[in-house]
C-alpha positions, 0 to 999 in steps of 0.5 A: 466534450465537458469539461475536464473529460479526455478524449478516452472518457471518464471510464478510462481514468479507472483502469490505472487504479485498477492496475495499480490495485491488482500490482500491489496485490501481486507484489504482497502475495509474492513478499509473503509467500517468499517471507513464509518460505525463508521463516519455514526454512531458517526460523529467527529465535532471537533478537539478534537473528532478528537484526542481522535479518533487518540490517540487509539492504535488500530486506529493508527496500522489499519490506518498504515496497511491501509497506508503500504497496500496502498503503497504496493498495489501501487508499485505492480500495477505500476511496473506491468504497467511499465513492462508491458508497458514501454519497454526502460529499462532505462526509465523503471528503472527510473520510478521504482525508482522514484516511489520507492523514492516517496512511500518510503517517503509517507510512512515515512511521514505518520509514522512520522505523525502517530506516533508523 
């Protein structure tokens, strides 16, 4: 058996990423549908309405889950594209590093904005 290979083989390692990609897509779809329904029933028309909506703990948790689902979905998708289509390993490493730093920065910024 090759070094670093599990008994399940390398094909099985992509299954976890595929499942995460699908679960994040489903969560984001449900969040968007629920937000559209909520905003169509009761539109937000002032800053006071936005502050009231965003001060709820349930809203903050679901929004953070949405943002981190979006970041995980983006990371897995871009990683797959780069691994498939960018063949020079140094360029691939550079692109993956830049994407990782940008996504981590976006996640940290979102966390600060929502919590504070």
